[in-house]
C-alpha positions in Angstrom: -28.8 27.6 11.7 -32.4 29.1 12.6 -32.3 30.5 9.0 -31.8 26.9 7.5 -34.5 25.3 9.7 -37.0 28.0 8.6 -36.0 27.5 4.9 -36.3 23.6 5.5 -39.7 24.0 7.2 -40.9 26.2 4.4 -39.8 24.1 1.6 -41.5 20.9 3.4 -44.8 22.9 3.9 -44.9 24.1 0.2 -44.1 20.6 -0.9 -46.9 19.2 1.1 -49.4 21.9 0.0 -48.3 21.3 -3.8 -48.6 17.7 -3.6 -52.0 17.8 -1.8 -53.1 20.3 -4.7 -51.7 18.0 -7.3 -53.4 14.8 -5.9 -56.7 16.9 -5.5 -56.6 17.8 -9.2 -56.2 14.2 -10.0 -59.2 13.3 -8.1 -57.6 11.6 -5.2 -60.0 13.1 -2.7 -63.2 12.6 -4.6 -66.1 10.6 -3.4 -66.9 7.5 -5.4 -70.6 6.5 -5.4 -71.2 2.7 -5.7 -73.9 1.9 -8.2 -74.9 -1.3 -9.8 -78.2 -1.7 -11.6 -77.8 -5.0 -12.9 -79.4 -8.2 -11.9 -77.3 -11.4 -11.0 -78.5 -14.6 -12.3 -77.2 -18.1 -11.4 -76.7 -20.1 -14.3 -75.7 -23.5 -12.9 -73.5 -25.2 -10.7 -69.8 -25.0 -11.6 -66.9 -25.1 -9.2 -64.0 -22.8 -9.4 -64.6 -20.9 -12.8 -61.1 -19.8 -14.1 -61.2 -18.4 -17.4 -63.3 -18.0 -20.4 -63.4 -17.8 -24.2 -66.4 -16.3 -26.0 -67.6 -17.3 -29.4 -69.6 -14.3 -30.3 -71.0 -15.7 -33.5 -72.6 -18.7 -31.9 -73.5 -16.7 -28.5 -71.7 -19.2 -26.4 -68.9 -19.0 -23.7 -66.4 -21.8 -22.9 -65.4 -21.8 -19.2 -62.6 -23.6 -17.8 -63.2 -24.6 -14.0 -61.3 -26.6 -11.3 -62.5 -27.4 -7.8 -59.5 -26.1 -6.2 -61.1 -26.3 -2.8 -61.4 -29.9 -3.1 -57.7 -30.2 -4.1 -56.6 -28.0 -1.0 -58.7 -30.1 1.3 -56.9 -33.2 0.1 -59.7 -34.6 -2.2 -59.2 -35.3 -6.0 -59.4 -32.0 -7.7 -61.4 -32.3 -11.0 -61.5 -30.0 -13.9 -64.1 -29.3 -16.7 -64.8 -27.1 -19.5 -68.4 -25.9 -19.5 -70.4 -24.3 -22.5 -72.7 -21.3 -21.6 -75.4 -20.1 -23.9 -75.4 -16.5 -24.0 -78.5 -16.3 -26.2 -81.0 -15.9 -23.4 -81.3 -19.5 -22.0 -78.2 -19.3 -19.8 -78.0 -23.1 -19.9 -74.7 -24.5 -18.6 -73.5 -27.7 -20.1 -70.2 -29.5 -19.0 -68.5 -30.6 -22.2 -67.7 -34.2 -22.8 -63.8 -34.3 -23.3 -62.3 -37.0 -25.3 -58.8 -38.1 -26.1 -57.0 -37.4 -22.7 -54.6 -39.5 -21.3 -55.8 -40.9 -18.2 -52.4 -40.5 -16.7 -52.5 -36.8 -17.1 -54.9 -35.0 -14.7 -57.2 -32.5 -16.6 -56.9 -29.2 -14.5 -57.6 -26.5 -17.0 -56.6 -22.9 -16.4 -56.6 -20.4 -19.2 -58.6 -21.0 -22.5 -58.9 -19.4 -25.9 -60.8 -20.0 -29.2 -59.4 -20.0 -32.8 -61.0 -21.0 -35.9 -58.6 -22.4 -38.4 -59.6 -23.5 -41.8 -63.3 -23.4 -40.9 -62.8 -25.5 -37.7 -62.9 -24.1 -34.3 -60.3 -25.3 -31.7 -60.4 -24.6 -28.2 -56.8 -24.2 -26.5 -56.7 -25.0 -22.8 -53.6 -24.5 -20.7 -53.4 -27.4 -18.0 -51.7 -27.7 -14.7 -50.9 -31.1 -13.7 -51.4 -30.4 -10.2 -53.6 -28.0 -8.3 -51.1 -27.2 -5.7 -47.5 -28.1 -7.1 -46.4 -25.9 -10.1 -43.3 -28.2 -10.3 -45.6 -31.1 -11.4 -45.7 -29.6 -14.9 -48.0 -27.9 -17.4 -49.5 -28.9 -20.8 -51.3 -27.3 -23.8 -54.3 -29.1 -25.0 -55.9 -28.4 -28.3 -59.4 -29.6 -28.8 -61.6 -29.6 -31.8 -65.1 -28.1 -30.7 -68.2 -30.2 -31.6 -71.6 -29.3 -30.1 -71.2 -30.7 -26.7 -68.0 -32.4 -27.1 -64.2 -31.5 -27.0 -62.2 -33.9 -29.1 -58.3 -33.8 -28.3 -56.2 -33.1 -31.5 -52.9 -32.0 -30.0 -51.2 -32.2 -26.9 -48.0 -30.2 -26.1 -45.7 -30.5 -23.0 -42.4 -29.0 -22.4 -40.3 -28.7 -19.4 -39.8 -25.1 -20.4 -43.4 -24.2 -19.5 -42.9 -23.1 -16.1 -45.8 -21.2 -14.3 -48.0 -20.2 -17.2 -51.2 -18.2 -16.5 -52.1 -15.7 -19.3 -51.3 -16.9 -22.8 -52.4 -16.4 -26.4 -52.0 -19.0 -29.2 -49.9 -17.5 -31.9 -51.7 -19.0 -34.8 
């Protein structure tokens, strides 16, 4: 009995030493020094930025936003798409969105850009409620103009159930 106890203790001790050596070789006990040399710059007033899609050629980012705090406080949650100039001016413009059905709340989540036949489109995943996933979801396809997004397609289907990350297959 004593022999088995000694063997068991030795196996546990060797496993612990081996595990610690393995973890050490993988850097588990290394110190990490935090270093951040960049400067942060405020680029405007936007509540709840959610996702962004960058047009590298034009030097702009399209950012979906939704004031979820207002929604959780019982106020009307409003969503928007903003255009951020990445070429030095850092100007932030809320895009004018046209063609939406007033009965469908615009609460954009994920966005993506695609250029098809020379025309740029912004795809936006929309949640119909900021707090109730069962309310449904939509996919809006907008034609991108300078400061306007014109709705060209609206997709909805009860099979869209809790979308969050997506990529248009075009």
